[in-house]
TORNUZA-802698 format. One record per residue (C-alpha): x, y, z; residue in one letter. Coordinates in Angstrom, 2 decimals. Each point is the difference from the previous one (the first is absolute). Layout:
<rs>
R         x         y         z   resn
R         X         Y         Z      A
...
</rs>
This chain:
<rs>
R         x         y         z   resn
R    -21.18    -37.13     -6.34      X
R     -2.92     -2.38     -0.29      X
R     -1.47     -0.55     -3.45      X
R     -3.34     -1.89     -0.02      X
R      0.48     -0.90     -3.69      X
R      2.99     -2.23      0.90      X
R      2.02      1.00     -3.08      X
R      2.26     -2.46     -1.76      X
R      2.96     -0.21      0.28      X
R     -0.63      1.74      3.33      X
R      0.90      3.64     -0.68      X
R     -1.92      3.23      0.47      X
R      0.57      1.48     -3.45      X
R      1.71      3.39     -0.05      X
R      0.94     -0.04      3.70      X
R      3.64     -0.05      1.07      X
R      0.12      0.05      3.80      X
R     -3.10     -2.19      0.49      X
R      0.44     -2.10     -3.13      X
R     -0.63     -3.44      1.57      X
R     -3.76     -0.42      0.35      X
R     -1.36     -1.43      3.26      X
R      3.43     -0.37      1.59      X
R      1.58      1.70      3.00      X
R      3.50      1.27     -0.65      X
R      2.71      1.98      1.73      X
R      0.40      3.09     -2.14      X
R      2.75      1.81      1.86      X
R      2.30     -0.44      2.96      X
R      2.04      3.16      0.00      X
R      2.98      1.40      1.88      X
R      1.02      3.63     -0.45      X
R      3.01      1.89      1.35      X
R      0.20      3.68     -0.86      X
R      1.33      3.38      0.99      X
R     -2.43      2.55     -1.42      X
R      0.81      3.48     -1.21      X
R     -2.32      2.96      0.67      X
R     -0.59      1.99     -3.22      X
R     -1.46      2.89      2.02      X
R      3.46      0.68      1.51      X
R      2.14      1.53     -2.73      X
R      3.47     -1.11      1.02      X
R      2.31     -2.82     -1.03      X
R     -1.44     -3.36      1.07      X
R      0.86     -3.62     -0.79      X
R     -2.29     -2.95      0.60      X
R     -0.72     -3.48     -1.32      X
R     -2.68     -2.67     -0.34      X
R      0.54     -3.76      0.02      X
R     -3.09     -2.17     -0.39      X
R     -0.16     -3.75     -0.42      X
R     -3.24     -1.76     -0.85      X
R     -1.03     -3.67      0.01      X
R     -3.33     -1.27     -1.31      X
R     -2.17     -0.57     -3.04      X
R      0.01      3.69     -1.03      X
R      3.74     -0.24     -0.65      X
R     -0.69     -1.97     -3.20      X
R     -1.10      3.26     -1.65      X
R      2.60      2.38      1.47      X
R      3.26     -1.72     -0.95      X
R      2.77      1.81     -1.88      X
R      1.63     -1.78     -2.96      X
R      3.61     -0.83      0.82      X
R     -0.37      0.50      3.76      X
R     -2.55     -2.43      1.38      X
R     -2.09     -1.46     -2.82      X
R      1.90     -3.30     -0.34      X
R      0.37     -0.89      3.67      X
R     -3.43     -1.46      0.71      X
R     -2.54     -2.33     -1.58      X
R     -2.57     -0.23      2.80      X
R     -3.11      2.14      0.47      X
R      1.64      1.67      3.00      X
R      3.13      1.87     -1.03      X
R      2.50      2.41      1.56      X
R      0.97      3.36     -1.52      X
R      1.78      3.24      0.86      X
R     -3.11      2.18     -0.30      X
R      2.03      3.16      0.59      X
R      3.70      0.76      0.44      X
R      0.83      3.65     -0.59      X
R      1.97      2.94      1.32      X
R     -1.98      3.20      0.65      X
R      1.54      3.47     -0.09      X
R     -1.43      3.48      0.53      X
R      1.99      2.81     -1.62      X
R     -0.72      3.66      0.93      X
R      0.57      1.14     -3.59      X
R     -1.72      2.25     -2.54      X
R     -3.08      0.98      2.06      X
R     -1.10      0.33      3.61      X
R     -1.53     -3.46     -0.15      X
R      3.11     -1.64     -1.39      X
R      0.37     -3.28     -1.87      X
R     -0.70     -3.58      1.13      X
R      1.77     -2.95     -1.62      X
R     -0.44     -3.78      0.28      X
R      2.38     -2.46     -1.70      X
R     -0.01     -3.80      0.02      X
R     -2.86     -2.52     -0.17      X
R     -3.11      2.17      0.04      X
R     -3.71     -0.60      0.10      X
R     -1.56      1.73     -3.00      X
R     -1.64      3.32      0.94      X
R     -2.81     -0.03     -2.59      X
R     -3.61     -0.74      0.91      X
R     -2.32      0.16      3.00      X
R      0.36     -3.57      1.34      X
R      3.34     -1.39      1.09      X
R      1.66     -3.13      1.36      X
R     -0.38      0.97      3.67      X
R     -3.43     -1.28      1.12      X
R     -0.31      2.69      2.70      X
R      0.17      2.72     -2.66      X
R     -2.98     -1.12     -2.08      X
R     -3.69     -0.54      0.79      X
R     -0.50     -3.52     -1.44      X
R      1.63     -3.41     -0.01      X
R     -0.36     -0.38     -3.77      X
R      1.36      2.49     -2.53      X
R     -1.69      1.82     -2.85      X
R      0.82     -1.03     -3.58      X
R      1.80      3.34     -0.38      X
R      2.28     -0.78      2.95      X
R      0.90     -3.42     -1.43      X
R      0.33      0.58     -3.74      X
R      0.54      3.72     -0.65      X
R      2.57      1.11      2.57      X
R      3.51     -1.38      0.64      X
R      0.93     -1.85      3.22      X
R      3.75      0.11      0.77      X
R      3.11      1.76     -1.31      X
R      3.74      0.08      0.27      X
R      0.96      3.64     -0.44      X
R     -0.32      3.47      1.50      X
R     -3.01      2.25      0.67      X
R      0.03      3.72      0.79      X
R     -2.66      2.22      1.54      X
R      0.68      3.73     -0.24      X
R     -2.05      2.16      2.37      X
R     -0.30      3.07     -2.22      X
R     -2.55      1.80      2.21      X
R     -2.25     -1.15      2.86      X
R     -2.66     -0.56     -2.67      X
R      2.08     -1.54     -2.81      X
R      2.30     -3.04     -0.03      X
R      1.74     -1.27     -3.13      X
R      0.85     -3.71     -0.31      X
R      2.51     -1.60     -2.38      X
R      2.12     -3.12     -0.11      X
R      1.86     -2.60     -2.05      X
R      0.11     -3.80      0.33      X
R      0.73     -3.21     -1.88      X
R     -3.68     -0.75     -0.65      X
R     -2.96     -1.51      1.79      X
R      1.25     -2.88      2.19      X
R      3.36     -0.31     -1.76      X
R      3.62      0.52      1.04      X
R      3.24      0.42     -1.94      X
R      1.87     -1.96     -2.65      X
R     -1.29     -3.34     -1.28      X
R     -2.81      0.07      2.57      X
R     -1.62      2.98     -1.74      X
R     -2.59     -1.03     -2.58      X
R      1.27      2.75     -2.33      X
R      2.98      2.33     -0.24      X
R     -1.63      3.39      0.54      X
R     -0.91      1.98      3.15      X
R     -3.36      1.50      0.96      X
R     -0.99      2.95      2.12      X
R     -2.64      2.11      1.74      X
R     -1.10      3.59     -0.06      X
R     -2.98      1.65      1.68      X
R     -1.23      2.35      2.70      X
R     -1.99      0.29      3.23      X
R     -2.38      2.86      0.74      X
R     -0.42      0.21      3.77      X
R     -2.33      1.84      2.39      X
R     -2.55      1.04     -2.61      X
R     -3.60      0.92      0.91      X
R      0.95      1.26      3.46      X
R      2.24     -3.00      0.62      X
R     -2.61     -2.64     -0.87      X
R      1.17     -0.94     -3.53      X
R      3.19     -1.57     -1.29      X
R      0.70     -0.92     -3.65      X
R      2.79     -2.37     -1.08      X
R      1.02     -0.44     -3.65      X
R      2.68     -2.46     -1.07      X
R      1.07     -1.02     -3.48      X
R      2.55     -2.59     -0.98      X
R      1.63     -0.98     -3.28      X
R      2.44     -2.69     -1.06      X
R      0.21     -3.46     -1.60      X
R     -1.48     -2.77      2.16      X
R     -0.26     -3.02     -2.32      X
R      2.39     -2.92     -0.11      X
R      2.38     -0.55     -2.90      X
R     -0.77     -3.72      0.31      X
R     -3.60      0.69     -0.96      X
R      0.29      2.64     -2.74      X
R      3.70      0.26     -0.93      X
R      2.88      2.25      1.11      X
R     -0.71      3.01     -2.19      X
R     -3.73      0.02      0.74      X
R      0.53     -0.48      3.75      X
R      2.41      2.95      0.19      X
R     -2.02      2.39     -2.16      X
R     -3.67     -0.76      0.67      X
R     -0.99      2.40      2.76      X
R     -2.59     -0.48      2.72      X
R     -1.77      3.16      1.14      X
R     -1.61     -0.08      3.45      X
R     -2.10      2.94      1.16      X
R     -1.83      0.24      3.33      X
R     -1.74      2.93      1.70      X
R     -1.66     -0.24      3.40      X
R     -1.99      2.48      2.06      X
R     -0.50     -0.36      3.77      X
R     -2.73      2.10      1.61      X
R     -0.88      0.12      3.70      X
R     -3.64      1.07      0.20      X
R      0.00      0.07      3.81      X
R      1.49     -1.88      2.96      X
R     -1.95     -3.16     -0.94      X
R     -0.29     -0.05     -3.80      X
R      2.84     -0.28     -2.53      X
R     -0.29     -0.29     -3.79      X
R      2.67     -1.15     -2.47      X
R     -0.07     -0.13     -3.79      X
R      2.63     -1.55     -2.28      X
R      0.30      0.14     -3.79      X
R      2.58     -2.10     -1.82      X
R      1.03     -0.39     -3.63      X
R      2.61     -2.49     -1.23      X
R      1.33     -0.46     -3.53      X
R      2.61     -2.59     -0.92      X
R      1.47      0.14     -3.48      X
R      1.40     -3.52     -0.10      X
R     -2.07     -2.43      2.06      X
R     -1.31     -1.65     -3.20      X
R      3.33      0.31     -1.82      X
R      0.22      1.20     -3.59      X
R     -3.18      0.33     -2.07      X
R     -0.58     -1.07     -3.59      X
R      1.25      3.31     -1.40      X
R      3.20      0.04      2.05      X
R     -1.22      2.41      2.70      X
R     -0.28     -0.74      3.71      X
R     -3.36     -1.63      0.80      X
R     -0.79      1.76      3.27      X
R     -2.61     -0.50      2.70      X
R     -1.98      2.43      2.14      X
R     -1.82     -0.06      3.33      X
R     -1.84      2.82      1.74      X
R     -1.81     -0.02      3.31      X
R     -1.77      2.03      2.65      X
R     -0.14     -0.98      3.67      X
R     -2.02      1.71      2.73      X
R      0.39     -0.53      3.75      X
R     -2.15      1.08      2.93      X
R      0.96     -0.39      3.64      X
R     -2.39      0.87      2.85      X
R      1.11     -0.29      3.63      X
R     -2.96     -1.36      1.96      X
R      1.73      0.26      3.36      X
R      3.50     -0.08      1.41      X
R      0.57     -3.66     -0.90      X
R     -2.26     -0.68     -2.99      X
R      0.20      1.40     -3.58      X
R     -2.23     -0.76     -2.98      X
R      1.79     -0.18     -3.39      X
R     -1.21      0.02     -3.61      X
R      1.91     -0.47     -3.26      X
R     -1.45      0.19     -3.49      X
R      1.99     -0.48     -3.21      X
R     -0.35     -0.07     -3.75      X
R      3.02     -1.55     -1.72      X
R      0.22     -0.18     -3.79      X
R      2.45     -2.58     -1.38      X
R     -0.14      0.95     -3.67      X
R      1.89     -3.01     -1.33      X
R     -0.54     -2.65      2.69      X
R      3.75      0.23      0.57      X
R      0.18      1.34      3.57      X
R     -2.33     -1.88      2.35      X
R      0.97     -3.60      0.73      X
R      0.43     -2.50      2.81      X
R      3.36     -1.72      0.34      X
R     -0.21     -3.67      0.88      X
R      3.10     -1.28      1.71      X
R      2.09      1.62      2.67      X
R      2.56      1.51     -2.37      X
R     -2.16      0.61     -3.07      X
R     -0.31      3.75      0.52      X
R      3.75      0.57      0.19      X
R      0.60     -2.44     -2.89      X
R     -2.36      2.10     -2.12      X
R      1.97      3.15      0.91      X
R      3.26     -1.69     -0.92      X
R     -1.47     -1.33     -3.25      X
R      0.79     -3.61      0.93      X
R     -3.57     -1.31      0.07      X
R     -2.56      0.01      2.78      X
R     -3.30     -1.87      0.09      X
R     -3.08      2.21     -0.26      X
R     -3.53     -0.95      1.06      X
R     -2.07      0.66     -3.15      X
R     -2.07      3.16     -0.07      X
R     -1.75      1.57     -2.99      X
R      1.28     -1.31     -3.30      X
R      1.95      2.51     -2.05      X
R     -2.46      2.25     -1.80      X
R     -0.12      3.38     -1.62      X
R     -2.55      1.44      2.39      X
R      1.84     -0.68      3.29      X
R     -1.71     -0.17      3.38      X
R     -1.44      2.65      2.30      X
R      0.17     -1.13      3.63      X
R     -2.22      1.38      2.73      X
R      0.87     -0.58      3.64      X
R     -1.69      1.07      3.25      X
R      1.33     -0.85      3.44      X
R     -1.66      0.71      3.35      X
R      1.60     -0.58      3.38      X
R      0.69      1.16      3.50      X
R      3.25      0.43      1.89      X
R     -0.06     -0.78      3.72      X
R      3.13      1.54      1.50      X
R     -0.07      0.29      3.80      X
R      2.87      1.40      2.06      X
R      1.03     -3.03      2.04      X
R      3.19      1.31      1.58      X
R      2.35     -2.50      1.69      X
R      2.65      0.58     -2.72      X
R     -2.46     -0.85     -2.78      X
R      0.45      2.79     -2.54      X
R     -2.65     -1.15     -2.47      X
R     -2.93     -2.38      0.25      X
R     -2.47     -0.03     -2.88      X
R     -2.80     -2.21     -1.33      X
R     -1.25      0.72     -3.56      X
R     -2.94     -2.01     -1.29      X
R     -1.06      0.88     -3.56      X
R     -2.50     -0.91     -2.70      X
R      1.05      0.42     -3.63      X
R     -1.91     -0.08     -3.30      X
R      1.86     -0.27     -3.33      X
R     -1.64      0.04     -3.41      X
R      0.98      0.19     -3.66      X
R     -2.24      2.76     -1.32      X
R      0.19     -0.77     -3.72      X
R     -0.81     -3.69     -0.33      X
R      3.31     -1.81      0.48      X
R      0.21     -2.96      2.40      X
R      3.25      0.29      1.99      X
R     -1.07     -1.25      3.43      X
R     -0.20     -3.38      1.72      X
R      1.90     -1.91     -2.64      X
R     -1.69      1.77     -2.92      X
R     -3.50     -1.01      1.14      X
R     -1.33      3.40      1.12      X
R      0.06      3.68     -0.84      X
R     -0.09      0.85      3.72      X
R      1.56     -1.10      3.28      X
R     -1.11      0.39      3.62      X
R      2.56     -0.43      2.79      X
R     -0.02      0.70      3.71      X
R      2.59     -0.33      2.74      X
R      2.66      2.24      1.46      X
R      3.18      0.09      2.00      X
R      1.39      0.62      3.46      X
R      3.08      2.15      0.71      X
R      2.08      0.22      3.17      X
R      3.14      2.05      0.44      X
R      2.46      0.73      2.78      X
</rs>
C-alpha cells in the first residue's frame, strides 16, 4: 500500500495486513488439506481442516502457547486452522454441526482468507473489534431452514491452555442466523461473545480473570439482483478492564462502536466494483493502534510489552475514524488447474473526524493510500 506522505517510522497507521508503507510484502502462502462435511445432508459425518500459513499476515494470527514464540522475522509460519468437524443428526431435521480445535473466529464480515473478502486491507472493525483465532469448540444448530443457533466455548482470543493463557477464565459465543429472508435475498447474522481477554501481567490476576469483554456484531447481507449486493455491519465492544482499576476501585472500561457498509457490483463476468465505508468510534483511544516490530502485537496480547506506533494521545474525547475504500476485483477463469486468480487494486481514504492527529507519524488527521494485492490458488 503506497502512502505519498511517507510516514515515519514507515507504517500505515491503523492497518494490519498492509502496515508497511511503500513496501511489497508476501502476505500469505497457504496450504490447506480438508475433508468437508455437507450440513444439508442430515446424517452422521466426520471431516477435518488443516491449514498452514506462511507470510506477514501470520504476525497477527498467532495463538499464545502454540506458535507465538517460534519466529522473530516479518514472515512467520502458523497453523491457521486445525480442527475436527462433525455433523450430528440430532434434535431437529437440520441437525447439529460441531468444530473443535484451532478455529478461525466466526465473528465479522471480513476474514483471513483473501478470496472471501472484497478488499486487500481490512476495516477498523475487522481489526480491532472482532477476535481472530481460538482454541475451543463451536456449534451451529440448524433449528429450522430459516433459523440457525450458534454457541461455543474457548480459551480466549488467540490464547491456548495453561501458562500460555493470558488469564485463567474461558470465553464463549452465542448468537443466531436468519436465513432466506425477503424471498431468499436477505440473511442476518448476530454473534455475541463474553469473557475475560486481558493479561494478568498488565492488570493483575484478579482483574484479568473477572473483567469481562463484551463483543457484539450483527451483519445483514442483501442481494438486490444478480449484479448488486449490499452488506451492513454494526459492532459494539465494551471491555471492563483494559484500563485496569479506576480511582474509586471499579474497573475502568473502554468502549468502541462502529458501522460498516459494503457494496459490490458485478460489471461483467470477470470484473467487480467494490465499495466500503466505515465510521469507527474509539471512545478512549484504547483500541486503534499500529504495532511496530514483528512480534509486538502478540506481545501486547500476552502482556509482555510490544512497541506501538504513536496515535492520538490519551484523551477523554477519544477519536472517531472515518474510512472509505474503493476498488475493483479482476477474477478471470483461467483454467489449467488454476483455481483462483485475482487482482485487487484499491484506493483508501482514512480520516479522524474530531480533530485528533493519528496518521503519518502524528502529522495529519487524514491518510491517503493506494495499492492492492494479487492472489493465485491451485
